[in-house]
N, C-alpha and C positions, 0 to 999 in steps of 0.2 A: 356430291358436288366436289369437283376437283379444282380448287382455287389456284393450284400451281399452273394450270393451263391458261390462267388469265394473263400472266405476265407476257408470254410470247404473243398472245393475241393483242395485247396493248402495243407491243412493239410493231406488229403488223399494221395496226391502226395508224400509228405514227408514220410509218413508211408510206402507207396509202395516202394520207393527207399531204405529206410533203411532195409526193410524186404528182398528185393532182394539181397542187399549186404550181409546180414546175411546168406541167403540161399546159395549164390554162393561164399562166402569167401573161399579162398584156392583152387579155381578150377584150378589154375596153380601156379607154384613156385613163391613166392613173392607177390602174389595178396592178400592183406589184411590178411597177416599172423598174424598180431597182433590182429585180430578179431576171433581167434580160440576159440572154446567152452572150450577146456581143453588142456593143454600142459603137456605131461609126460616127465620129465627130467630123463634120464637113463645114463647120462654121467659118473656117479660114480658107475655104476653097476659093482660089482666084485672088486671095488677098496678097499673097507674096508677089504674084506677077504684077498686079496693079499698084502695089506699093513700091515697086522697083523703078528703075530709070524709065523715063518716057520713051527711051530708045529701045527698051526691051521688046522684042518682036511679039512675044506672047501677050504682053500688056497692051500693046497697041492694037493687036488683033481683037482681043476680048472687048476692049473699050469701043472700038468701031462697030463691033457686032451688036452692041447693046442698043435698044430702042432709045431715041433721042431724049425721051422723058426721063430715062434712068441715068443718062450720062452726067447730068448736073448733080444728081443724088450721089453717084459714085465719087465725084470730086469731093463731096463732103465726107463720105464714108472713109475714104483712104486717109483722111486727116484726123479721124476719130478712132482711137484704139478700142473704144467700147462698142463700136459698130462692126458689122461684118459684111463683106461683099456678097457672101452666099445668099443672105436674105434679100438683097437688092436684085439678084438675078433670078429669084423665084424659088429657091430651095430652102429647106429647113436646116437648123443647126445640127441636128442629130437624127440618126435612124437606128433604132434598136431592134435587134433580131430576137424573136422568141421561137418556141418550138412550132407554133401553129400560125404565126403571123409576124408582122413588124409594126412598130409604132414610130411616129415622127413628131418633132416639136422643136421648141427653142429653149436655149439656156437663159435663165433669169437669175439676177437682174442684169447680167452681162453675158455676152456670147463667147466669153473666154473662160472655159471651165477650169483652167489652170491658173487663173489670175488670183491675186491675193483676196479678192472679194469672194465670199462663199456663193456658190451657184447651185441651182437645182434644175431639174428637168420640168419643163412645162409641156406636157404631151397634148397635142392638138388633134391627133387622129391616129387610129389604129386600123389596119387593113382587116378584111374579113378573114376569119380563121379558116384554114384549109388543111385537110389531112395531107401529109407529105409535103408541106410547105418548104420551099428552099429560098433562102435569102439571096436576092440578086440586086445589089445596090446600084449597079450600072443602069439597069432598066428603070429602077425607081427614080433615080436622079434625072435621067434623060427625059422621062415623062414630065418632070416638073420644070425643066429649063424652058425658057422662051424658044419659040420655033426656029429662030435664027442663030441659036447657040447649041453646040454639041459638046459632049464631054471631051471629044478630041481637041476642041478649041481650048479647053482648060488643061490640056496635057494629062488627061486621066491615064494612069499607068495600065497598059494591057496586061502586065504581070498580075496585077490585082484582080482584074476580071477573070483571067484564066485560072488563077489559084482558087478563087471563091467558087467559080463554076465547077471546078474539079471536086469540090466538097458537097455538091448537090446530092450525090448518092448517099453520102454519110448522113445528111440531114433527114432524108427520107427513111433510111434504115433506122435512125435514132427514134423517129416517131413510132414506127412499127414495134420496135423492141420495148419502148416505154409502155405501149399499150399492153403488150404481153405481161410485162412486170406488174403493171397496175392491176390487170385482171387477176393474175395469180395471187397478188396480195389481198385483193378484195374477197376472193373465194376463201383464202386462208383465214380471213377474219370470221366468215360465216361458220366454217368448219371448226374454228377454234372456240367460238361461242357454244357450239353444240357439244364440243368436247368437255366443256366445263361441267355440263350436266349429264352427259352420257359418256362414260368411260369406255376404253377399248384400245388395245394396241393398234388395231387396224386403222382406226381413226387418227391416232397419233402419227402413224406412218404417213397417212395421207397429208396431214398438216405439215409434216417435215418435208415431203416432196414438193408441196406447194410453196413452202418457204424457200426451198432451194431454187425452184424455178424463178420465183420473184427476185431472189438475191442475184442470180446469174443474169437475168434480163436487165434489172436495174443497174447492175454493175457494168454490163456491156454498154448500155445506153449512156451511162455516166462517163465511161471511158471515151465513147464516140464524141459526146458533147465537149469533153475536155480537149480532145485532140482537135476538134473543129474550131473551138474558140481560140486555142493557142495558135493553130496554124493560120487561121484567117487574120488574127491580130498581128501576127508576125509579118504576113505578106503586106498588109495595109501600112504598117509602121515602117517597113523596110522600103517600100516603093512609093508610098504616098506622102511621105514627109516633105518632099520637095514641092508639092503643090498645096500643102496645108491641110492634109487630112490625117486623121489618127483613129485608132481603134482601141477599145478597152474591153477585155474579157469580163464576163459577169461572175465575179467571185462569189456573190450571194447565191446565184443560180447553182454554181458548182458545189458550194457548201451544202445546199439543200439536197441536191440529187445524190451526193455521196453520203450524206447523213441517212437518207432513205435506204441506201444500199447497206450501210452498216447495221441499221435496225433490222433489216430482213435477215442478215447473217446471224445476228444475236437471236432472232426468233427461231431460226433453224437449229442453232446450237441448243436452245432451251427445249425444243421439241425432242431432241435426242436425249437430253436429260430427263424429260418427262417420260419417255419410253423406258429408260433404264429404271427409274424409280417405280414406274408402273409394273415392270417385271418383278421388282423386289416385293411389291405389295402382293403380287400374284402368288409368289412362293410362300410368303408368310400366311396368306389366306389358305393355301393348300395345306400348310402344316396344321391349321386349325380346323381342317375339314370342310372349308368353304372355298369355293372358287368364284372369282369375280369375272374372269374372262372365259 
């Protein structure tokens, strides 16, 4: 029994678990919502326009487009800092992007996550998980708005739409590469467990190669996720602040995915060490007239 093979196997198990959590975060309301890749805060969408002068052309247009039943409610909302226009026109406070789906909900107890009162996410719904999912906030929001209101009426920035759509390929590639990394890590766990009981340089080499593949795949996927979160967040915050939208990258998501990458790198390094000490054992055994390999 080679207990030294247990350590890299444990690292692979840790990387596998973290990667699976990253992949399936948000598969149901409330499940690891704090590990979203990106959160889009639209709780103040339309608020700036409606809170402005009554002569503001956008404010007047939005107000007139609203169903009559909502107009009286909007009058109350604009006078209450703890309320938000977004909820009154049918959309949620936030939309969080995950690898396979998105979730939506409201901030509680206030719709202002930057207010002095502590807030948390109350997730009301998550979409069906789909391989190769690409977050498209424009389509999601438009589907939730009343039929007589469009995002163009709310001055939705076209630069945000163009920028996020340009990231679709990255989202799809990220999913595929995550799958490769998770599969390699999973197989390395099995071969690592075998290596604990069955020695052999060939098997150690296989474990090393699997660990390297998993490390590279998870590293590339993590780099893509980081680039996508930073780029999308920058676009939304740069062009969307004027209409009251903001984006926050998922630091917990990024921490978990990079932690999985580091664990697989450590596993690969330890398999090299295992190969070296295995070679040393072989030479010592040969000197005693016995060969293990």
